[in-house]
Structures are given as C-alpha cells and as structure tokens.
C-alpha positions in Angstrom: -34.2 84.5 37.9 -32.7 83.7 34.5 -30.9 87.0 34.5 -29.4 86.2 38.0 -28.1 82.8 36.8 -26.5 84.5 33.8 -24.8 87.0 36.0 -23.6 84.3 38.4 -22.2 82.2 35.6 -20.3 85.1 34.1 -18.9 85.9 37.5 -17.7 82.3 38.0 -16.1 82.3 34.5 -14.3 85.5 35.4 -13.0 84.2 38.7 -11.6 81.0 37.2 -8.6 82.6 35.4 -8.0 84.8 38.4 -7.8 81.7 40.6 -5.3 80.1 38.2 -3.3 83.3 38.1 -3.3 83.5 41.9 -2.1 80.0 42.1 0.7 80.6 39.7 1.7 83.8 41.6 1.8 81.7 44.8 4.0 79.1 43.2 6.5 81.8 42.0 6.5 83.5 45.3 7.2 80.2 47.2 9.9 79.2 44.7 11.5 82.6 45.1 11.5 82.1 48.9 13.9 79.2 48.4 16.7 81.7 47.7 16.5 83.0 51.3 19.5 82.6 53.6 17.3 81.6 56.4 16.8 77.8 56.6 13.5 78.1 58.5 12.1 80.3 55.7 13.2 77.8 53.1 11.6 74.9 55.1 8.3 76.9 55.3 8.4 77.4 51.5 9.1 73.7 50.9 6.1 72.7 53.1 3.9 75.2 51.4 5.0 73.9 47.9 4.0 70.4 49.0 0.6 71.6 50.2 0.0 73.7 47.1 -0.6 70.6 44.9 0.9 72.1 41.8 2.9 69.6 39.7 5.3 72.3 38.5 6.8 72.3 42.0 8.2 68.8 41.5 11.2 69.6 39.2 12.0 72.6 41.4 12.2 70.5 44.6 14.2 67.8 42.8 16.6 70.4 41.5 17.0 71.7 45.1 17.5 68.1 46.3 20.1 67.4 43.6 22.1 70.6 44.3 21.1 72.2 40.9 19.4 75.3 42.3 21.5 78.5 42.4 21.1 82.2 43.0 22.6 84.9 40.7 24.3 88.1 41.8 20.9 89.9 41.6 19.4 87.3 44.0 17.4 85.6 41.2 16.7 81.9 41.6 17.8 79.7 38.7 18.5 76.1 37.7 22.2 75.8 36.6 23.5 72.9 34.5 27.2 72.6 33.8 28.3 73.1 30.2 32.1 72.9 29.7 33.6 75.8 31.9 30.2 77.6 32.2 26.7 77.0 33.4 23.5 77.2 31.4 20.7 78.9 33.4 17.0 78.1 33.3 13.9 79.4 35.0 13.1 76.9 37.8 9.3 77.0 37.1 8.8 77.1 33.3 12.4 76.0 32.3 12.8 79.1 30.1 16.5 79.6 29.0 18.1 82.5 30.9 21.6 82.5 29.3 24.9 81.4 30.7 27.0 82.3 33.7 30.4 81.5 35.1 31.0 79.7 38.4 31.8 82.8 40.3 28.6 84.5 39.2 26.2 82.1 40.9 25.9 80.6 44.4 24.4 77.2 45.2 21.3 77.2 47.4 22.4 75.5 50.6 20.5 72.4 51.9 20.8 70.8 55.3 19.4 67.5 56.6 16.2 69.0 57.9 15.5 70.4 54.4 16.2 67.1 52.8 13.6 65.4 55.0 11.1 68.1 54.2 11.8 67.9 50.5 11.1 64.1 50.5 7.8 64.7 52.4 6.8 67.5 49.9 7.7 65.4 46.9 5.6 62.5 48.3 2.7 64.8 48.8 2.9 66.2 45.3 3.3 62.8 43.7 0.1 61.7 45.5 -2.1 63.9 43.4 -0.3 63.7 40.0 1.6 61.5 37.7 1.1 57.9 36.7 -1.0 55.5 38.8 2.1 53.4 39.7 3.9 56.6 40.9 0.9 57.5 43.0 0.8 54.0 44.4 4.5 54.2 45.3 4.0 57.5 47.0 1.1 56.2 49.0 3.1 53.2 50.1 6.0 55.5 51.1 3.5 57.6 53.1 2.4 54.5 54.9 6.0 53.6 55.8 6.5 57.1 57.2 3.2 58.4 58.5 3.5 62.2 59.3 0.9 64.6 60.7 2.0 67.2 58.1 0.7 64.9 55.3 -2.8 64.6 56.6 -4.2 67.3 54.4 -2.4 66.1 51.3 -3.5 62.6 51.9 -7.1 63.6 52.4 -7.1 65.6 49.1 -5.4 62.8 47.2 -7.8 60.2 48.7 -10.9 62.3 47.7 -9.6 62.8 44.1 -8.3 59.3 43.5 -10.3 57.0 41.1 -7.9 54.0 40.8 -9.1 51.3 43.3 -5.7 50.0 44.2 -4.2 53.5 44.7 -7.3 54.6 46.7 -7.0 51.6 49.0 -3.3 52.4 49.6 -4.1 56.1 50.2 -6.8 55.0 52.7 -4.3 53.0 54.8 -1.7 55.8 54.6 -4.3 58.4 55.7 -5.4 56.1 58.6 -1.8 55.6 59.7 -1.2 59.3 59.7 -4.4 60.0 61.7 -3.5 57.3 64.2 -0.3 59.1 65.0 -1.7 62.7 65.1 -5.5 62.9 64.9 -8.4 63.5 67.2 -9.7 60.8 69.4 -12.5 59.9 67.0 -10.1 60.0 64.1 -7.7 57.6 65.9 -10.5 55.1 66.7 -11.7 55.2 63.1 -8.1 54.8 61.9 -7.7 51.7 64.1 -10.9 50.1 62.5 -9.5 50.9 59.1 -6.1 49.5 59.7 -7.6 46.3 61.3 -8.5 45.1 57.8 -4.9 45.1 56.6 -2.4 42.2 56.9 0.7 44.4 56.3 3.4 43.6 59.0 4.4 47.3 59.2 0.8 48.3 60.1 1.0 45.7 62.8 4.2 47.3 64.1 2.6 50.7 64.0 -0.4 49.5 66.0 1.9 48.0 68.6 3.8 51.3 68.9 0.7 53.3 69.3 -0.8 50.9 71.8 2.3 51.3 74.0 2.2 55.1 73.6 -1.5 55.6 74.3 -3.1 56.3 77.7 -6.7 56.0 76.4 -8.2 52.7 77.5 -10.7 52.6 74.7 -8.0 53.2 72.1 -5.8 50.5 73.7 -8.8 48.1 73.6 -9.5 48.9 69.9 -5.9 48.4 69.0 -5.8 45.0 70.9 -8.8 43.9 69.0 -7.3 45.0 65.7 -4.0 43.2 66.5 -5.9 40.0 67.3 -7.6 40.1 63.9 -4.4 40.9 62.1 -2.4 38.2 63.9 -5.0 35.6 63.1 -4.8 36.4 59.4 -1.0 36.5 59.4 -1.0 33.0 61.0 -3.2 31.6 58.2 -1.0 33.3 55.6 2.1 31.8 57.3 0.6 28.3 57.1 -0.3 28.8 53.4 3.3 30.1 52.7 4.7 27.1 54.6 2.6 24.7 52.5 3.8 26.4 49.3 7.4 26.1 50.4 6.8 22.4 51.2 5.3 21.8 47.7 8.2 23.7 46.2 10.7 21.5 48.1 8.6 18.5 47.1 8.8 19.4 43.4 12.6 19.5 43.7 12.7 16.2 45.5 10.4 14.7 42.9 12.6 15.8 40.0 15.6 14.4 41.8 13.9 11.1 42.6 11.9 10.3 39.4 14.9 8.9 37.6 16.0 6.9 40.6 12.5 5.4 41.0 12.5 4.2 37.3 16.0 2.8 37.5 15.5 1.0 40.8 12.0 -0.2 39.9 12.9 -1.8 36.6 16.5 -2.9 37.2 16.8 -3.3 41.0 20.1 -1.3 40.8 21.1 1.0 43.7 22.8 3.7 41.7 24.9 5.8 44.0 26.0 7.9 41.0 22.5 9.2 40.5 23.4 12.5 42.4 26.3 13.0 40.0 23.9 12.9 37.0 22.0 15.8 38.7 25.3 17.6 39.0 26.2 17.0 35.4 22.9 18.4 34.3 23.6 21.5 36.3 27.1 21.9 34.7 25.6 21.3 31.2 23.3 24.3 32.0 26.3 26.4 32.9 28.1 25.4 29.6 25.0 26.2 27.5 24.7 29.6 29.3 28.4 30.4 28.5 27.9 29.4 24.9 24.9 31.7 24.5 26.8 34.6 26.1 29.9 34.0 23.8 28.3 33.3 20.4 24.7 34.6 20.3 23.2 38.1 20.5 22.3 39.3 24.0 18.6 39.4 23.2 18.7 35.6 22.8 20.2 34.9 26.3 16.8 34.3 27.9 16.4 31.2 25.7 19.4 29.5 27.0 17.5 27.6 29.7 15.1 26.2 27.1 18.1 24.9 25.1 19.7 23.5 28.3 16.9 21.1 29.1 17.3 18.8 26.1 21.1 19.3 26.2 21.2 18.1 29.8 18.9 15.2 29.0 21.0 14.0 26.1 24.4 14.4 27.9 23.4 12.6 31.2 21.3 10.1 29.3 24.3 9.1 27.1 26.5 8.9 30.2 23.8 6.7 31.9 23.7 4.3 28.9 27.5 4.1 28.8 27.6 3.4 32.6 25.0 0.6 32.3 26.7 -1.0 29.2 30.2 -0.6 30.6 29.8 -1.6 34.3 26.4 -2.3 35.7 25.3 -5.0 33.3 28.1 -7.2 34.6 26.9 -6.8 38.2 23.2 -7.7 38.0 22.1 -9.7 41.0 25.0 -8.4 43.2 23.6 -5.4 45.0 26.6 -4.7 47.2 29.1 -4.8 44.2 26.7 -2.5 42.2 26.5 -0.1 45.1 30.3 0.1 45.5 30.9 0.4 41.8 28.4 3.2 41.3 29.8 5.0 44.4 33.3 4.8 42.9 31.9 6.2 39.6 30.3 9.1 41.5 33.7 10.0 43.1 35.4 9.8 39.6 32.7 12.1 38.1 33.1 14.6 40.9 36.9 14.7 40.4 36.5 15.0 36.6 34.2 18.0 37.0 36.7 19.6 39.5 39.5 19.0 36.9 37.5 20.6 34.0 35.6 23.4 35.8 37.6 23.9 39.0 36.4 23.5 42.6 34.8 26.9 43.1 31.0 27.2 42.6 29.7 28.3 39.2 26.9 30.8 39.0 24.0 30.2 36.6 21.9 33.3 36.0 18.1 33.2 35.9 16.5 34.3 32.6 14.6 37.6 32.9 11.3 35.7 32.8 12.3 33.8 35.9 13.7 36.7 37.9 11.9 38.4 40.8 8.5 37.4 42.0 5.2 38.9 43.3 4.1 39.8 46.8 1.1 38.3 48.4 -1.0 39.6 51.2 0.9 39.7 54.5 4.3 40.5 52.9 4.9 37.0 51.6 6.8 36.9 48.3 6.5 34.1 45.8 9.4 33.9 43.4 9.0 33.1 39.7 11.8 30.6 39.6 10.1 28.4 42.2 6.8 28.6 40.3 8.6 27.7 37.0 10.3 24.7 38.7 7.0 23.5 40.1 5.4 23.7 36.6 8.4 22.0 35.0 8.3 19.2 37.6 4.7 18.3 36.7 5.3 18.6 33.0 8.2 16.2 33.3 6.1 13.8 35.3 3.2 14.0 32.9 5.4 13.4 29.8 7.1 10.4 31.6 3.6 9.0 32.4 2.6 9.2 28.8 5.9 7.5 27.7 5.3 4.7 30.1 1.6 4.2 29.3 1.4 5.1 25.6 4.6 4.0 23.9 6.1 0.6 22.9 9.2 1.4 25.0 7.0 2.0 28.0 5.1 -1.2 27.4 8.4 -3.2 27.3 9.7 -1.4 30.4 6.6 -2.3 32.4 6.7 -5.9 31.1 10.3 -6.3 32.2 9.4 -4.8 35.6 6.7 -7.4 36.1 8.4 -10.5 34.8 11.9 -10.4 33.1 12.0 -14.0 32.1 8.6 -14.0 30.5 9.4 -10.7 28.7 12.6 -12.3 27.2 10.6 -15.3 26.1 8.2 -13.0 24.3 11.0 -11.5 22.3 11.6 -8.3 24.2 15.3 -7.4 24.2 15.7 -7.0 28.0 19.3 -5.8 27.7 18.3 -2.9 25.4 15.4 -2.1 27.8 17.9 -2.0 30.7 20.2 0.3 28.9 17.5 2.7 27.7 15.8 2.7 31.1 19.1 3.6 32.8 19.6 6.3 30.2 16.1 7.6 30.7 16.5 7.8 34.5 19.9 9.5 34.2 18.5 11.9 31.6 15.6 12.9 34.0 18.2 13.4 36.7 20.1 15.8 34.3 16.9 17.8 33.8 16.6 18.0 37.6 20.1 19.5 37.6 18.8 22.2 35.2 16.1 23.1 37.6 18.4 23.1 40.6 20.8 25.4 38.9 18.1 28.1 39.0 17.9 28.2 42.8 21.5 27.9 43.9 25.1 27.8 42.7 26.5 24.8 40.8 29.2 22.8 42.5 30.8 19.4 42.2 29.0 18.3 45.5 25.6 19.3 44.2 24.4 15.8 43.8 25.4 14.5 47.2 22.9 17.0 48.8 19.9 15.3 47.2 20.9 11.6 46.8 19.9 10.6 50.4 16.6 12.5 50.1 16.0 10.9 46.7 16.3 7.4 48.2 14.0 8.3 51.0 11.4 9.5 48.6 11.6 6.3 46.5 11.5 4.0 49.5 8.7 5.9 51.2 6.5 6.3 48.1 7.0 2.8 46.7 9.7 1.4 44.5 8.9 1.9 40.8 5.6 3.8 41.3 5.4 7.2 39.8 2.4 8.1 41.8 4.1 6.8 44.9 7.2 9.0 44.1 4.9 12.0 43.7 3.1 11.3 47.0 6.4 10.6 48.8 8.1 13.8 47.5 5.3 16.1 48.3 4.7 14.5 51.8 8.4 14.8 52.7 8.7 18.3 51.4 5.6 19.6 53.4 6.6 17.7 56.5 10.2 19.1 56.4 8.9 22.7 56.1 6.4 22.2 58.9 9.0 20.8 61.2 11.7 23.4 60.4 10.2 26.3 62.5 9.6 23.9 65.4 12.7 21.6 65.5 15.1 23.3 63.2 16.4 22.2 59.8 18.8 19.5 61.0 16.7 18.0 63.8 13.7 18.1 61.4 15.5 15.9 58.9 16.4 13.5 61.7 12.8 13.3 62.8 11.7 12.6 59.2 14.4 9.9 58.8 13.3 8.1 62.0 9.7 8.3 61.0 10.4 6.7 57.6 12.4 3.9 59.2 9.5 3.2 61.5 7.1 3.4 58.5 9.1 0.9 56.5 9.1 -1.5 59.4 5.3 -1.6 59.1 5.0 -1.3 55.3 8.2 -2.5 53.6 7.0 -1.8 50.1 6.2 1.8 50.7 2.9 3.7 50.1 2.2 2.6 46.5 4.4 -0.4 45.7 4.3 -2.1 42.2 4.3 -5.8 41.8 7.5 -7.1 40.1 11.0 -8.2 40.4 12.2 -5.2 42.5 9.3 -5.4 44.9 9.7 -9.1 45.5 13.4 -9.2 45.9 
C-alpha cells in the first residue's frame, strides 16, 4: 500500500509540470490565432483566452484593443511600439525583445466592433481571477451591469476561488444575474432568491426585464416576491436619505440663522443686511483661495478652507461692528427706520461686491478632503462636503453656547437681553455689548458663507437666497434661543425635503410659510422663547 502511494505521488508530481506546459502551449496557440484574417477565428480565440484564466493573456488583449498588435511578413504576431521612424517589436506573451521593423514590414491586426465587445468580456473574465481585490471588485461590478451567459463559467470559477468577502458577495450577485438571463429553470429560481437580498436599483431593473420576458408562472411569482422585498427596502432607504438631506439643509439654515438670532434677541434689530454678511464671508473664502493659489505651494492648497474660516469671521465681524457703531446705534427703538437702513446697506454691499469682483459667479473649489463621497446601500450617495458642513455647524453652535454660558462677555450679553436698564445700572457697558454682539452675529454669518461656498457658486445675490429662511427659522424657533434656532432649522429643513417630492420645491416653501404664519398666530414667541426685551416688545 505504501509503495502504491509513493508511485501515485511521483505520477502526480510528474504530471504537474506537463499541465503547466500544456497550459502555456494553449496560450501561445490561442495568441497566435489572433493573427488570422478571419474575424470569427479571432473572436473564438478571444473567448478561449478569457476562459483560459491565464493572467498573461491580459496584456495581449489590451494590446489588441489599443491597436498595438501587428503581424510581420512571416506571419508572426508581435507587439509594436513606435520609436522615431521605426517600431520596436516584442513577443506578445513574454515581452521578449524581437528587434526593430519599419512601417512597411508589419501589418496591424484588424479589430471590428464585435471583437471589441468580446475583448471587454474576456478582460473582465480574466480580471475576476487575478489582480488586486479592488480590480476584482470592479470587474465583478462590471459583470453585474452586463450579465452575459458566456461569463457563467468564469464567474463560477472566480466565485469558488475568491476569499475576500466583499468581492465574493459582488461575484455572487453577478453570477446570479448571469444565470437569471441564461440558466436552467432551477438556476433561475435560485438566482431570483439570491438577487432578492440586494437593494441595487440595476438589479431591480434586471428583475423587471426578466419578469416581462418570462413565460414561467413560478418564475414570475418568484420575481414579483423579490421585487416586493426590494421595493420595500428601497422605500426605507429613500426615507432615510430624505431625512439626511433635510438635516443637511437644516444645518445650512442653522448656520445662516444663528447670527440673526443673536442680533435680534439681544438688540431687537431687524437686520436686512444679514444676508450680505453671508455673501461677504463667501467672497472672503474666494479671496483666500486665490491667495493660496498665487503665493503658496500647491500641496498647501487644501488648507485654504481652514484659513478662510477665521478670515471670514474677522472681516464680517469688523463690518458688523462698523455698521452698528455708524448707523444702527442711532436708530434703536425705531424698527421701521432700522429695517430700511439695513436694507439700503445690503444694496450698497451688493453693488460694492459687483464693482470689485464683477457680476458673474465665482467658483470656490472643494479641498481634496471634501471632494467626492461614499455610496450607501440602494445607490444613495452621501457627499463629504455635506457631512463636513453638518459637523462644522454643530461645532460652531457648541462653541457659541460655551461663549454665552462660560465667558464674561456671554454673561453680559445675557444680562442685557433680560434687562438692559438694570445691566447698565450694574456697570455693564451696554453700548459695547451691542457692538460686540452685532459683530459676533455678523462674524457667524460670515462663517456660514464659508460653508455655503462649498456647495454652490459665489454670487452677489447669495445672501438674498437665505435671508427669508433665516428669519423664518428665528421666528419659528424662538427669538434669542439657540436651542430654539436649532429646533427650528432642523424642523424646517426636514419638512421642506419631505414636501418637495409631493408638492414641488416652490409650492413646498409656500406651504411651510403658511404653516409658520398659522403657528405664530397661536404661539407668537415661537417654540422656545427667551424672556427679555426682544420677547416682550
């Protein structure tokens, strides 16, 4: 028995190199067949190369696809690369140098559209079983987009040999899609059960197509059941995406409204130039971006947005202090005059920006760390800039809450909010508090402009887009209340996004405005109103 095992082992060891040699011989024979003048023969060779599973066939097929495969006068197949007025020749399989040739000594292997399609399919099959995991994943996803019966064997081999869980799952879906198109009845039913666990919209489209094309009642019923399951999950995903979009919109409204809530809550000033502070913050971001491009190394460009945040705060904060000291302090107690004065200032600032920067929109680029996004289940994509703005919004809100609750300036501001006369009697310089408060509100509006520059173009009319929504957030949430502003912004953002698919963007805003008017009739101070001069007036 032991002797028999030794003989068997020796036989297997002897056969192994023969098998490798046979495979190499097959590869060379199939590559040589590409030199044929018959397109059908070349297509058969391409299909066989794809099914062979030998990674050395990949550069051969790519050379054929790129038009770099030639035949010599003695009908030998070569890869030819231009070198001045000649061509350098290489063996297509092992890339061994074969000398040089002139243009009239070689003929390009002709490729038609059918061959190009077969080359893509063969390259996809070869990539499934070799290369990096990300390449195999991309090949599996491509096979899912274009399920072909010819790929069944290659997909089956790749699925059996794959160890990466993500790639294996993608291969399983691609194999099921291919079998659904061209498999036995049992394979098609099993494929439907496999595909029913996916939430990919293209799988849903594939199932609908196959249901319409099938005459088998059992397969139709299985597909209907799978579609019901997929549609239910897609609806839940759609609701989740809508809520995220609502929260994202709410974060933008919150950034735009925080400064207005502070200004209106402490000073009782209806600042119609608040939107222009947002616009100035966005233009400050544009200027900082241009300075980074002009004077700093390219590798530093991604840091421009970090530098733009304090720059926008300082620029708009200084303009806010100047506006309060130069105009608004003379109009306290006269709401209509204040409204008209700040509206005139807003028009002046818009024209000033048009004079300096011109009327056309200015583009502000996203840093690399805010570019792109990631795909969730069901084909939904979440962009990095939206996530960054959401995080930035809550950071600003948290820092502002700390300033109001933990600093002397915050204590003085809250005191003036509750009782201005008593605060003055206690020695608080109310005029300085007014100026710094207006500057703080304007500075936060400038930081909101930094965030808005990352989701759209910068224009002189940028502020007018958000000024009405900002007032709605402040009135709905409660004048002077940070928590009320947060609740109002998130509520309005989510409600707007929920209404858009049903009523449309414009009608949805009208419905929200009417609802807020009715709400204010019942609760004039908003959701979370503070006690103080602004609330009582």
